[in-house]
Every structure is written in C-alpha cells, then in structure tokens.
N, C-alpha and C positions, 0 to 999 in steps of 0.2 A: 189283345188284338186277336181277331179271327178273320177268316175269309170273308166274313159277312159284314164286319164292319171296318175293314181295311180302307175302302173308300173314303168313309168319313173322317176316319183319322189322319188320312193324307191331307183332307182340307184343312183340319185343325193345325197340323204342323206348317201348312204354307201360311196360315195367320200368324203363326209365331215366328216364322222367318220374317214376314213383313214388319213385325213389331219390335225385334230384337237383333243384335248383331249377329250376321250368319255364321261367324266363326264359334260364337258361343253354342248357338244352337247345334250346329254340325258335331262340336266335340261331345256335346252332352248326349245327343242320339247315338253317337257312334260308342260311348262307353256303356250306355245301358243295353245296346244290342250285344256288344261282345261279352260282357259281363254275363248277360242271360245264356249266351251260347256256349261259353267256356265253362259247361256244367262239369263236375267231377264224375258224373254218370253219363251213359250213353243217351242222347237225345232221340226222340222220333225224328225220321227224316221229314215227315210232314210239318213238323214244328220249324226245323231249319228252312225248309222250302218257304213258309210263310214269310220269314223274316228276311230271306233272300230277295224275295219278291217284293218286299216293301222297301228294301235298298235300291232295286231296280227301278221301282217308282219314283223315289226321290232323284235319282240319277237322271231320269227324264225330265222331272218337273224343276227341281232346283238347280241342276245342272252338274258339268264335270266336277266341280270342285269338292261338292259333297263326296262322290263315289270315290274319288281320289284318296281323299283324306280318310275315308272309312276303310279302303284296301290297304293303305300304308298300316294303319293300326291293325288290322286283322292279321297281316302277315308278319308283324313285329310279334303279336302275342302268339300266334302259331308257332315261329321260330323259338319263341323262348320255351312254351311247353315241350317243343320237339328236343331241345337241347336238354330240358330235364330228364325227357325218356333216353336220350342217348348217353348222359351221363351213369344213369342207374341201370342201363343194360348190361350185362356181363358177356364177355366175347366168347363164352363157351358154346358147344353144340346147342342149337336151338331145340329145345323139347316141344313135344306135340300138345301144347296147352295154351290157353288163352292168356292175354296179358292179364296179372294180377290186379284186382280192382282198387287197391291201395295206390297205384301209380297213376288213375285217373284216366279220363278220356277226353280231356280239353284239345287236345292235338286231333284227335280224331273228329271231335264235333266240328272244329274250325275247318278241317279240310273239307267236310261235307258241305260247309258254308261256302269255300271258294268254289267247290265243284258247282253249287247251285246258282252262284254269281255267273259262273261260265254259262250256265245252261240259260240263264236269264240275259245273256249278251251284255253284262256289266264288264267283264274282261274277256280277252281273246285267249285262244288256245296256246299262245306264247308263254304266258307266266304259268299256266298250268302244266306244261310242258317242263319248265324249269323248276317247278316244285318236285316233280317226279324225278328229275335227274338230281336234285339235291338230296332226294332221300336214297338215292342209289350209288352216293358218292362213297359209302361205306359198305361193309359187308351187310348182306341183307338178313334182317333180325325179324322176329315174329311181330313185333310193333310196326316194323316198316312194311311188312306184307299186309297187315291190316289196313294201313293208311293207303297203301296202292290199290287194294280191292275196294275200298270206299270210293276212289276216284275212278276206277273203271267202270263199277257198277252203275255209279251215278252220271257219269259224262262220257264214258267208253266210245258210245256210238259217235257222238258229235265230235269228238277228237279224231276219229277216223275218217269223218266226213271232212273236216277242215283241214287235216293235215296228216294223210295217211304216211309219209316218207317218216316224219317224226316219230309217229307212233311204231313204225317198223324198227328205228333205231333204238327207241325206249326196250322194245321186245327182245332185240339183240342184247342189249345191255343186261337184262335181267337174265336171260339165258347164259350168258358168259359168266355171270356172278354165281350163278348156281351149279354150272357144269362139275361133274364128278361129284356131287352130293346127292345123287338120286336116292340111293338106299337110306338117308339120314333126313330127309325132306319131310316136314309136317303135312298134315292132310289139308292144311288150309293154304300152304305154299304150293302144292301140287294143284289144287283147285285154282290158284292165282294164274298158275302156269297155263292150264287148260283154257282158263277165261280169256287170257291174253291171245293164245293161237287161235281161239275161235272167233274173237275179234278182229285178228289180222286177217283171217280167210273170210270174213264175213259170214259165219255160219249161226250167229246167233241173232235172236229178236232184238228189238229195241231194249237194251239193257236198262234203261231208265223207268220202263214201265214194270220191270221185274222187283224193284225194291217197293217198301212201303210207302215211299213219297211219290210213285211214278204218277198215280192220279192227281195229285195236289199239284205236281210239276204242270200239268196239262191244262188243269183249271187256272192256274196262276198266270199261263201262258196267254190264255185266252184274256184274262182281265187286263194284262198290260198291252195287249193288241187293242182293246177297247179303249185303254186309256189314251193311247197315241192317237185314235180317231176322235177322243172328245174334248181333249185338253191340248193346250199348245206345249210341245216337249221341247226342251232345249238340247238333250243329248240323243242321238241317234246311233253312233257307232260305239263298239266296245272299247275299253281302253287297251291300246296295244303298248302295254308296259311291261319291262322285263324284270326279273329279280334283282338283277344289278341296278336298275334304276331306282327301285325301291331302296337298296341298301346305300345307295350314293346319294340320297335327298338331302341329306345334311351337309354335304360337301360340296355338291355340284348343282345346289339349288332344287326347289321344288317343281318336280317335272310337270305336275299338272297345271302350273300357273304360266301364261303365255309370257314369254321373255324372262322368266326367273331361272332357267336351267342353263348355268354356265359354268366355266372352271373356275373355282376360287371365288366362292360367294362371300363378298365382303360384309354382308350382314352377319352370316354365321360367323366370321373372325370378330366382329366387334362383340356379338354375343359371348364369345368364347373368353375374350379379352375381360368383358365386364365380369363374367362368371369368375375368373381367377382374382379380379381385383376385390371381389366381395368375399371371396374364400380367404384370402390374404388377411384381410381387416377384420374377419370373424364379425361382419355385421349382424345384428340380431334379425332373424326372419321374420317377426312379427311385425315390426314396423319398416320391412324393406320397401314395400309399395309406397309409404309415405316419404320415405327418404329419397326414394328415386323421384318421386313428384316434385319434391322441394327443390332437388338439385336441377331438375330440368327446367323450373321456374327462374331459379336463379340465372342458369344458363340462357334462358330466353331473354332475360333482362340485359344479361352481358352483350347479346348479340342485337341490341337496340328493339326487340319487341316491344314498343312502348304502348300497346293496346291490349285489352282484354283478349280481344279476338285474335290477334296476332300471336299472343303467347299460348292461347288454346290449340291454334293450327300446329304452332312449333312443338308442342308437347306431344301432339298425337303422332307427327312426322317422326319424332325422336323415339317413341316408344311403341310403334306398330312392328307386328311381327314380318309383314311384308308389304308390297304395294297395295295388294288388293285388301287387306286389312285396314291400312292406312285409308284408303278412299272410302270404304265402309264407315269407318269411324268419323271421317271429316264430314259425309252426309248426315251423320248423327248429331252434328253440331247445330243443325237447323238454321243455317247462316241464310241471309237475303242474297238476291243475287248481285247487290252492290257489295256485300261482304264476301261473298265469294271470290271475288278478285284478289282478295289479301292472301287466298291459299296460294295463288300462283307465285306472288311477290315473296311469300316466306320460302316456297320450294326453291325459287331462284337464287334467294339470299343464301340458304343452306347449300345449295349446290356451288356456288360460287366460292364458299369459304372452306369448303373441304380441302384438306391439303392433297388428296388424290381423288380423281374423278370418281364418284360414286354413281352408278347407272340406276340406283333406286330412285332418284327424283326424277329422272327422265321417265321412268315406267310411271311415276304417280301421275305425272301431268298428261302422259300419253292416254292412259285410262280415262282421266277426266275429260280429256279432249273429245273422247269417244261418246261420251255422255252428254254433253252440251257444248253448243258452238260459241257460248260466251267466254269459254276458257281460251278457245283459240284467239279471239279479240284480245284478251288481256296479255296472253303470250305475245302477241304483236306490239301491243303497247309498252309492255316491258321491254322488249328489245330496241325499241326506238328511245326508251330511257337510257337503256345501257349504251346504245351509240352515241347519245349526248354527251354522257359521262366519259367516253373515248375521244371527246372532241368534235363529233359531227353536230354543231349547232343547229343545222336545219333539219334535223331527224325528226320526224314527228309532225312538226307544224303546229297551227293555231289550235287545232282540235285536241290534240294530245296535251297541249299545256292547259287548255281550258278543264278536261278532264282530270289533270293532276291537281287543279286548285279545287275542284269540287271534292276530290278523295282525300286531301289533307297531304301533309308531308310524307314525302317517300323516304326510302333509306338513303341516308347520306353516304356517298362514297368519294373521300377525298382523294384517293389514288388508286389505280387498276393494276393489281400485280399479273404478272404473267400467268400465274396459276390461276387465278380468278377468269382471265380470259380464255386460257384453254378448256377449264371446266365447262364456260357457257358456250363456247364453240362448239364442243362435242355434244352437249345436251341439244343445242339449237339443231344440230346436223342429225341427230337421231329424229326430231319431231318432224323434220322436213322430209327426211328420207321415208317416214313411216305416215306421211299424209295428215299429221296433226295440225300442221300449217304449210303454207307455200312459199316459194321464192317470192312471191309478190310481197312480203313483209320489207324486202329490200329496196322498195321504190322510192323511199325518202333520199337514197344514198346517190351521191355524185361520184361516179367511180373514177373520174379523172382526177379529183382534188382531194385523195384520202389523207387522213392523217396517219402517223406511223404506227398508232396503235390499233386503229381500224384496219389497216392492211394486215397487220399481224393476226388480228381476230378473224378477218374473213378467210385468209390463207388457211388458219386452222379449221375454219367452218367447213371449206369445201374439200379439203382433204378428207375429214372425218365424214362428209356428206358422200363422198364415193364409197368410203369403207362401210357405212351402215347401209347403202343401198344393195351391198351384195352379201349382207350378213342378217341373220335372224336373232343375233345375240347383241344386248345393248351395250357389250363392253367393246371398245374400239379395237379394231384389227383382228378380232376372231373369226377364223375359218374364212379368210378373204384371198389367201395366196392363189387358189385355183379357181374361185367362183368368177363367172362372168356372165352376170344377167344384164344384157343390153337393154331390155323392155323397161327395167325399173328405172335406169337413169333417164330414159327418154320421157317417162312418165313424169319425172320431177321437173324437167326442163320444158315440156311442153306447156305447163301451166304458167311458167315464166314468159314463154313466147307471146302470149297475148298482151302482154304489156310491152310496148316498143321501147320505151325508156329504159326499163330494166332489161330487155333483151340485148340491147346495144351496149350497156354497161356490163353485162356480165361477159358477153364476147370480148370486151376490151380487157376486162379484169382477167379472165381464164387465159386469154393469150399472152397478157404482159406479167402478170402478178403471180402466176402460180407456176412457175418453172421449177422442178424439182431435178437434183442431179445427186450423184453419189456423194457430194460434201455434204449434203444435209443428213442430219440424224435421223433417217428415216431407214426402215427395213427395204431393202431392193425390191422384194415383192410389191409392197404399198407403193413404190416410186412408179412401179410397171403398170399398177392397177389404177393409179391417178392419173397418169398420162393416157391411159386407154379411156378412162372416164371423161377427161378433157375433150378429147377428140370426139367422143360422141353427143357431149353437151353442147359444143360449138355446131356441129352439123345441126343438131335438132334445133338449135336457137337460130341458126340461118335459114333452115327450111321453114321454120315458122313464120320468118319474117320477109322470105323470099330475098335474102341479102346476097349481093354478087361476092363471089369468093375472095376478091381482093380487099375486101373491107379493112 
C-alpha cells in the first residue's frame, strides 16, 4: 500500500466486505496491520501515518464497528509490550542512553499509531490523555520519556487545542514526578520537559510538521477530506472512549455495539462456563468445532426444530459472538422472505425457554426490525399466536389463521410457564419501547374479559414497557431510578391513541389492572416510576381521543 494506491485498495476492501462476514474481514485486517506496525525496530512515521489514514478511511466507509474493534486490539497489544518493558526496566537511576535495541520498539511504534489515529479523528483526546496518565503511574524511566515524546511530537498541538486544562494537569504530574532530580536527568528527559513547557505556553510551531511524517499527515488529511466529499461515510465523530471502557469490554459488554454495554454480560458468563466445561473434560481441540456443531444440532432437535431452516437458525443464534454477528450470519443463510419469518419464531422460542431473561434475543429482533418491515409484521403475528396460547381465542382473526395454515405447523405449547410469560413480556416491552413495533399489536384484545394468564402477561408487559422507555440498556430495571423522560412515554402511547378501541382498552387496563403497591415484590423506585408512567400514558390516551376525565 502507498499514498498512490490507497484509494483503489479501499475499493477492493469494500468488495471483500460485501462478499464475506464482516467480523472475519475486520479481524483479518486488524491482525495484518497490527503485526506490521508491531515491528522490533523503529518504523518511519510516514509508514505509520499511511496505515492510520487507511484505518480512518475504513472507519468512515465501513462504520464504527471496524474502528472500535481495531482500537481494542491496538491498545491490548500496546499494553502487552509496555508491560514487557516495565518488567525488564530496572528501578535504578536512569542513565543517559537510549533503550537497548534488544528491548524492541513495538510499544513505541504502536503509540505512534495511536497518536496518528487521534490526528485523523478516529479517537478523541480522552483516550490519549488516559494513555499518558497510565505511563506516569510509575516512576518516570527512560523508555517512558521516549513514549511521551512520541505523543507530544505527533499530537501535542492538537491535544492543547482540544483540552488545554487536561494537558496542563499532565505537565504538572510530569514536573512533580521529576522534582528534585534536576542534576540526574538525562538530556532526553530535559528536552521532554522543555517541549512540554513550550507546548503549554504555545511557544512552538505546529509540532506535527517537525517530524518526518508531518507532510504525510497533511497529505492524508486532504485525502480523507476528499473521501468524505466523494463517498457516503458512516462515521463522522471520533470515538469518545476511555481506557477503562476498553479494559471492561469483556465484563460490561462491547461498548462499540449499541445496546451491548451493560453490567453483567450474560453472553460472557455463558462463554466462561462453556470454556470451564471444555477444560474439565479435556476435549480434543481439533474436533472442537465439529463437536460443538453436533451438540447444537441435537439441542435444536430437542427444542422441536423440525426443519432444516429452523435448525440452521437455531445453530446461528446459539453460536454467534453477539447480536450483530448473529444478524450478519443469519443474512448469509440467503433465506426467502417467507423463510425469514422462521427467524423471529425461533428467536421467540429460545427467548421464552431461557431460565432467566436474556436480552440477546431482544437485540437480535430489534436489529432485524430496523432492516426490514416484514420482521415487524412477523413479530405481531407471533404475539397473536402467543395470546391464543394464553387463552385469547379471538386474537389474530381469520387472516392469522390463514397465514398459519400456509406456513405449516408452529411450535406446540402445551402449558405456559410463568417464566415464559415474563420473558416474552420483557422482550415485547423492549421492542415496543424502542419502536420496533407499536401498541397497535394489542388491537385484537378485549381488555374487559381477559384470561388470568393474559392479565399476568399484560401486567408484566406494561411494567417493563415503562422501565424500558427510561433506559438505554436492554436489561430490565437498569438505571431507571432517577430517569424521567416524559416524551418517550408519550411517543409510545400516541401511536395507540389513533385506534379508538385500543385506546379505550388501554385506559381501562392501566386504570384497573396495573395497580402496584409495597406488597408486590417490586423495587420501590420501580413502583414510583410505573405509577408516574401510568399517569402520563392515561393522559396521553385521553388527550388523543378527547375523552372526558370521568371515563
């Protein structure tokens, strides 16, 4: 790759993305670039600049998922090499000599890459300052001085422009670390202090133009500006992610995926349990994939997946890394529009049969609904099927029965457990709150003559609907104790107010069937939130219908 052919290479990479799994392409490109930058010897800055511009281009064209995955791996590799330097560095007085060559320049090259990613607006100054603070956590040694100089020379002026107060704090930390050592400081350390002071006082020229990659940075910035004018770009803002966000990605969710960052990731817990089980049984690694696939196929048959399409969908759902990976793999099954209905049915079947609610399934369907309206229609029909299983024989009507006859036999549910009712209620509450479907799906229900199971389902549905309307996390009850967003509830119920029968039924049910008190096994903050939401919902419905207050 060079400056002359980077545009044609970008087009080729786009073609590869269209024909292969995005995660596979992203991981392969990431590995190739990081391996190339993690050289044992010092690389030319112009070489690193070229690859940083290439990453920035993919960030714009492919989307935030690529840049976030790449950044996660770059920081991991940088910290691994930095830890090696820290363990090898002796704590004695720093001598005035460069780092021995046998220690390698991997960390130095990677920190230049991070600086250039910042210059090209892939990351924000927040992460750069976090990296600098991490370097200053220990006594300042010679290799730390070299890494700090790399950042300051490449991105110092931009850091001063973006956050001068943070830069001032960093300079104070450096000075406090080196107080009392004036006589023993190396020439490189003294030069770093002088450079930092000049930067703080704005007495230097643009530092990026002083290094060997300065001209290359300017040329690549022009290229990226032209790219935004010629092509449709998906990412505009730099990633405002901190070092803590990167460190906690495995425990608190992948921060770059919308809806995937929450406390206690059930997917990670499941993967850890599977890993421990595999280690305890000493299963051969060569046949691991085949054994896992066979086990999933057997599990699919056990769950009543009686067609190849359903079994394929089930295996994809159970073996995907996250909901984005699952949706990408489902799209590669090349299903027809009729066959795609099976995806929603399998998702709902798996969601209902989990012992504890798993938001993974809700995120899969939410993503699918954002891609095609047909998934929303299937969710509506599946809800009507579920309501008939609860005893509402009129739910759905003739059109749904006809659709079922054309589509074949559906899942047979002999009895509805309380766990299944709760899981389905939480999932549908999330989809309604996030506009995947609307409250109009409840139009077949006669709220005045509900079966007992239906009352329980609707009660759970509306409780979690109010919770989901106030939360960005798909886990019910997260961060809702102090949130009060009236507009989100009004938007949900305005859609229902257009249908008079639905509006009247909702007003009746919310007034009579959703009373909560301290006797319920519900958090007091949730009770307050639900009562507040009920008042807004009823006011919205009455306003939409112009209903008299004493209805």
